[in-house]
N, C-alpha and C positions, 0 to 999 in steps of 0.2 A: 504493500500500500504506500502510495506517495503522500507524504505529509508536508513537504516543503519543496517549492519550486523556486529555483534560482536562475536568473537569466541576465546575460550580458545585454547591452543596449545596441551599440553600433554594429551594423552588419549581422545582427542576430535578431533581436526583437523589433528594431526599427526598420522601416523600409528604405529604399534607395535614397529618399530625400531626408533621411534621419527623422522621420515622423512616426508616431504611433498610430497604427490603423485601428479602425473601430473593431475589426474582427479580433485583433490581438488583445485589445483592452477588454472586450467582452469575454474572451476565453479565460483570461486571468481572473477576472471578477467572478466568473462562474466557479472557478477552482476555489476561490476564497469563500464563496457562498456554500461550498461543500465543507468548509472548515479548514481548508489547506492554507498553509503559510505561503506567501509570495514575497520574494526578496529580489531587489535589483543588485547585481554584482558587476561593477563597471570600473574602467580605468579613469572615468571622468571624476571631476571634483564634485563636491556636494552641490554647489550652485547649478551645475549643469545636469545633475541627476534628479534633483528635487522636483522639477516640473513634471517628469514622467511618473515619479512616485505618487504625486498628487493626482495626476490624470487617472491612474489606475486605482489609486486608493490602497496601495500595498499595505499589508498588515504585519510586516516584519521589518526589522532594521535594514538599512542599506549598507553594502560593502562598496567603498569608493577608493580611488587612488590605487587600483590594482591590489587591494587587500591591505593597504597601509592604514586604513581607517574603517571601523564599523560604527555607523552613526544611526541613531534612532531619530528619524525626522519627526516622529509624533511627539516626542518629549524634549527634543533638542539635546539629548544626552549622547556623548561620545563614549561608546562602550570599549573601544580599543583604538589606539593610535600609535604609530611609530614613524619617526622622521629620519631623514638623512643627516648625519652629523655635519655641522657647519664646515669644519676643516675639509672633510671629504667632498662636500658639495662645491666648495671654493676651488679645490684642486681640479675637480672634474670640469667645472666651467672654464677654467683657464686652458685645459687641454682641448676641450671642444672648440673653444674660440680659436686656438692655434691651428686646429684642423680646418677652420673655415666653415664650420657647420652651423646651421640655424638651430637655436635651442630656446626653449621656454622654461621659465622657473615658476614653481608653484609654492609660494611662501606660506600658505595656509588659508588665505582668502584670495580668490581670483588667481590670475596668472600674469606674468610679466614677459616682455620681450625687449630687445635692444631698440630696434626700429621696426615698424610694421613692414612686412614683405608679403608677396602673394600667398605664401604658406600661412601667414598669420590670418589673412582675410578668409582663406578657405576653411581653416580650422574654426574660426569664430562663427562662420556661417553654419558649420556643422553642429556645434554645441550651443549656439545662440547665446554666447557670453563673450563680450569683447575683451581683447587683451589690454593690458596697461603698458604702453611703451614707456621705457625709462630713459631713453636717449643716451645710453652709454652701455658699454659691455656689461653683461649681467654679473660677471665676476667682480667688477668694480662696484656695482650697485649692492651686491650681497655683502661685500666687505664694509660698505658704509651703513648697511642695514642688517646687522648680524642676526641670523635666525637659522634654525634647522629646517630646511624645506621638506615639504611632503613628497615632491618628486620633481624630476627634470624630464623634459620631452624633446628629443631630437626629431626633426622632420626633414627628410632628405629623400633621395632616390632609394629604391629598394637595395641597390648595390652599396650606396653610401651608408645606409643604416646598418647593413650587415657588416661592413668594414669597421664602422664605429663601434658596433657591439663587441667585435673581437678585440679591438685595440683597447677599449675602456675596461673590458673584463680583465685583460692582462695587466693593465696599469693599476687597477684598483681591485685587487682580489678580495678585499674585505670592506664591509660597511655599506655596500650597495649590491643591487641585482639588476642586470640589464636584460630586458625581454621585449620582443616585438608585440605590439597590439594590432598593427597593420604592416604590410610589407615595407612601408616608408615611415613608420612611426617606431622609434626606439624609446621605450619607457625605462626610466632609471628610478628605481624605488629603493627604499631602505632594505638592508640585508635581512633575510629571514622572513620576508612577507611575500605572500602571493594570494591569488584568489582562492586557491584550495584551502590554505591554512585558515584564512578568514572565514570561509564558508563552514569549515569544521568547527570553528569557535562558535559561530552563530547557531549551527545545528545543535551543538552540545547545550548551548544556553536555552534552546527551545525544547530540549528533550527528544530530539529526532536522531535516529540512527542513520548512518551513511546510506544504507540500502533503502531508506525511506525518502531520499533526496533525488529530485530530478533537476538537472542543470543543462543549460543551453549556452553555447559559445561558438566563436568562429576563429579566434586568434591564438597565437602561440601563448599569450598571457592567460588564455582560458584553459589550457591543458591541465593545470593542477586541479581546478575545480571539476573538470569533466572526468578526471580519473578518480577523484574523491567520491563523487556522487554514484549511487547505485545505478541510476539511469542517467548517464551522461551522454548528451546528444551534441555532436558537432553539426553545424549547419552545412548543407551541401555546398554552399559558397565559401566555406571556411578554408583556412590554409591547410597544407598537407600535414603538418605535425598535429593539428587538432583533429583532422579526420582520421589519421592513423592511430591516435591514442584513445579516441572516444570509443565508448562501447557501442554506440549506435549513430546513425546519420539522420538528421531531420531535413525536410525540404528547405530550400533557400529562404532567406529573409524576405526576398521580393515576392514570395508566394505564401506569406504568413506561416512560415514553417513552425514557429513556436505554437501558434494558435492551433494549427492542425494536429500536432502531437498531443497537446493538452486536451483538445476536444476528443481525440480517440481514447485517451485514458479515462476521461470523464464518462464517456459512453460505456466503457467496459467496467465501470465501477471501481477503478483502481486508484482514485484520488480520494483521500479521506482527511479527517480533521487532525489538527495538531494535538499532541498529548495535553491533557489537562494540567494546569499548574497546581502546585500544592494548595494554593488558596481556593482554586475551583473545586478540588477534591474535598477540602474541608467543608465547603458549602453544600456539597451534593449529598 
């Protein structure tokens, strides 16, 4: 029985225009009406994830920043958070800038870039949150505004992102993890976090076993949660690592793949309620 559904957003739940379709919203709401938990698990920041959580009315906390934060949007409570150490982030930014790559910095609220480029505008259109240009190299800005960032994001060609992933992983063997969310997106997160570990934490908090979890994703960064979940579905449009490691394949995001699989499980009576909390048990 599936008691928790976890879904990525971009290229998974959302359509080609990064929008939530009525069919997808209705399917997840039907699952919640059956008592199932629904959680969004995304590389996006809180501000870019919250609108979809509200559109669906999800009844479980969100996993954002690729697992570096678990946030309950209903109460405003941060249940888990880990950041990149300042010195590591500063060193990485200096190396990325020396390589001539475009990078974005996520200090905790919003995201920053040096100067807006076409990559900036394309990304902002996708997530519907504008960047904050700081007008200087991000390494200089971070040194003037010390903090431990939530993540860094390199946007380049697929070949450039792959080369950067290898170079940065070799240069910084500790403190961070480099993983692709799209062929041209290299996500740099704190060491020891990923979507699978965050989903495991959330499932444990809700009293749900791994084999009672259904997960959907398309990217390399989704592989940990697809392998954690008892019913891990890679989208047909997903990258090769996701499709190879997932237990099953869902129709592509452009064909409401998540909604179709959830609908099938509902029809078969395979989606059920979250376990009762101790408070609910004591009242029954």
